[in-house]
N, C-alpha and C positions, 0 to 999 in steps of 0.2 A: 525485313525481319532481322532481329538482332541475334538470335540464337543463344547458345551457351548452356543453359540449364538442361535442355532436352535435345541437344544437337544429335542428329542422326537417328533419333528414336522414331519408332512407328507407333502411333497412338490411335486407338479405336474408342470413339465416344458415342454412346447411345443417347437418344433424345437430344441430339445436337442441332435440331432444326429451329430451336428457339431457346430463350431463357438461359439458364445456367449452362446447358450443354453447348449452345452456340457461342457464348462468351468463353467457355473453356476451350473450344476449338481454336478460337482466335488467340487466346493466351498461349496454348501449346505451340501453335505455329510460330508465334513471335519468339518463343524460346527454342526454336529450331527443329521441332518435331514435324514429321509428315503425318497428316491427320486423315483418318477415315471418319467421315460424318455419317452416322447411322440414325435413321428415324423412320417412323411409319408415315410421316408427312413429307412426301417427296418435294413439294414446292419449298417448304421451309428448309429442308436439308440441302437442296441445291442452292438456295439463297446463301446459306452459311458457307458452302464451298466457294461460291463466287466472292464472298467477302474475304475469305482467307487468301484466295488467289490475288485479289485486288491489292491486298496488303503485302504481297510478295511471298506468300507461303505456298506449300504444296498440299493439296487436299483432293479427296475423291468421295463420292456419295455412294452409300449402300442402303437399299431399302431393307427395313426389318420390322417385324412385329415380335416384340420380345416375349409375348405370350406363347409363341410357337417355337418349340425346340428345333424343328427343321430349319426355320428361318434364321434362328440364331446361329446354328451350325454353319449355314451357308454364308452368313455375315462374316464369321471368323475366317472361313475358307477364302472368301473374296478379299479380305484384308491381306492375308498371306500371299495370295496369288498376285495382288497388285504391288505389294511392297516387300515381300520376301520373308516377313516375320511379324511378330506382335510383341512389342516391348511394354506398352502401357495401355491398360484397359480402364475406361471410366464408365461405370454402369450408372447412368444418370436418368434414363427414361422413367417417367413417373406420371401419375395422375392424382388429382385430389378426390376425396370421397364425400365432398360436401353436398348439401342439398337434399339429403334423404332422411332428415330428422335426427332426433336424439338417439342415444345408444339403443334404447328398447324399440325404437322405430326403424332402425336400419334394416333394409331388405337384404335378402340373400343375394339378389342380383348386384347390389352395391358392394357387398362384401366380396363376392367373387370377382367383380371388375377391378376393385382396388388391389386385392391380393394377386390377381393375375398379372398385373403390370408391376406393382410396387415391390412384390416379394418373389413370386414365382419367376417373374421376368429376370430379376437379379440372379436367382438361382440358375436359370438356364444359361445366362451369360457367363457366370463364373464357371459353370461346368465345362463349357466349350473353350473358354479362354484358358483355363487351367490345363486342359489337355494339350493345347498348343504350346503353352509356356513350359510344360514339363518336357516336351520334345526339345525345346531350346535350352533348357536348364536355367532359365532366368525369366523375370518379368515382374511387373507391378500392377496390381489391381486396386482401384479406388472406387468404392461404392458410395453413391450419394444418398445418404440417409437423411437425417433431420434432427434438430433438437427434440422433435417428437419421437425419436428413437432412443432418447436418453431420459426424458422426463415426461410426465403427463402435461398436457396443455389445457389451461382453463379457458376453453372455448367450446361451443357446441358443434356438433356435426363433424367431429374429426376422430371419433373413436377408432374407426376402421383404419384410417391413415396412421394413427399412432401405433396400432397393433402391427401393421405392415412394416413400419420403419424400425420398431424394436426388433422385428424379425431380421431386417437387413443388418443391424448391428450384430445380432447373434450369428448370422452367416459369416460375417466378416471375422469375428473372433475365432469361430470354429475352423475356418479355412486357414487363417494365419497360423494357428497351432499345428494343424495337420501338415502344412507344407513349409514349415519353418526352416527345415534343413535342405530345401530343394533349390534355393536361390530365388524363390518367388515370395514377394511381400504382398500382404493384403491389408488394406486400411479402409477407413470410411471417413467422409466429412459429414458433419452434422450441422448444417446451416440453420441460423435463425430465420426470421422472415426476410425474404429477398424480393426485391421489386421486379417480379416477372409477370407474365400474362396470367399464371395460375393465381397469384395473389390479387391481381386486378380483377379477375373473375369473382373471387370470394368477396371482394369489396362491392362489386356490381350486384351481387346477390344479396347484399345487406348483411352478410355473415360477420363482417368486421369492417372497420373504417381504417383509412390510412393512418389516422392519428393513433388508433389502437395498435396497429401493426408496428409503428415506430416505438410506441410505448412499451412493448414487450422487452425492449433492450435498454439496459442502464445507460448505454452510450447515447440514447435519445434519437436513434434513427434506424431505418431498415438497411440491409446490405444491398449493394449493387452486384449484379452477376459476375463481373470480372474479379471482384474480391474473392469470391468462392473459387473461381478458376485458378487464381494464383495459389491458393492453398492446395488445390488438387495437383497443380504442377509441381509444387515442392514435394508433396508426398510421393509423387511418381518419379522423382529424380534421385540421383545418387546422394544428394544432400541429405536425404532421409533414409540412408542405407541401413540404419539400425532401428528403423521404425516399422513395426508390423503389429497388427492386431489392435490398432488404435482407432477408436471412434472420436475423431477430433472435432470438438465444438468450434464453430466459426460463427459466433452468435452475439457479439457485442456485450459479453458478460451476462447474457440471459440466464445461463445455467450456473453462474457463480453465486447466485443468491442463496 
């Protein structure tokens, strides 16, 4: 591990058992952070921990269901118990809401499932992370939103996801303002299409094709998870010390149109 950008920091990453979260855990460890990998998927989470350790980093796994406030509180407590503090929190856990029809066909169950993880889950995490960071007098939170939190997406079956991710951007801005003088920064990354299992599942369901996914971006390709992880690492570091309240598009110029 090379260190430097996040040397000595303690980072908590939700949804780190796969995709962007797993890649971010490896990026953070490479930049010198000690990483808590949190996920509802224990097998995936422990696999990420093993990968971090194999690469020379330090990591621990904590099980969490971000829909449950008690579980999130325990996750933050376990992080502090293990490593003594919480410097960087990355709220990445999320689910898609595809497969339940167009806007007028979406069921209440799909709405509640999407909001429970994608929005309320972020709220629970921020609530308990902020409490710990206030005790310390410092910290950085990065929420993983989406370009779907900045603009509408011309694709079917994503209205609930778009609503939730707009909510994440709103939570980010509200918290950044409220805690601006406390030494705590709150930002969001808004990725375009990233080649993860979630995108692969949408392709498998026939909701989009790989070519369509790449075509959303003027650069002509989709993102790879480590590219998002590097943006999150920068936002979490002192290099971004004057950056707070930013929903940062990492989208190959998709929202520049």
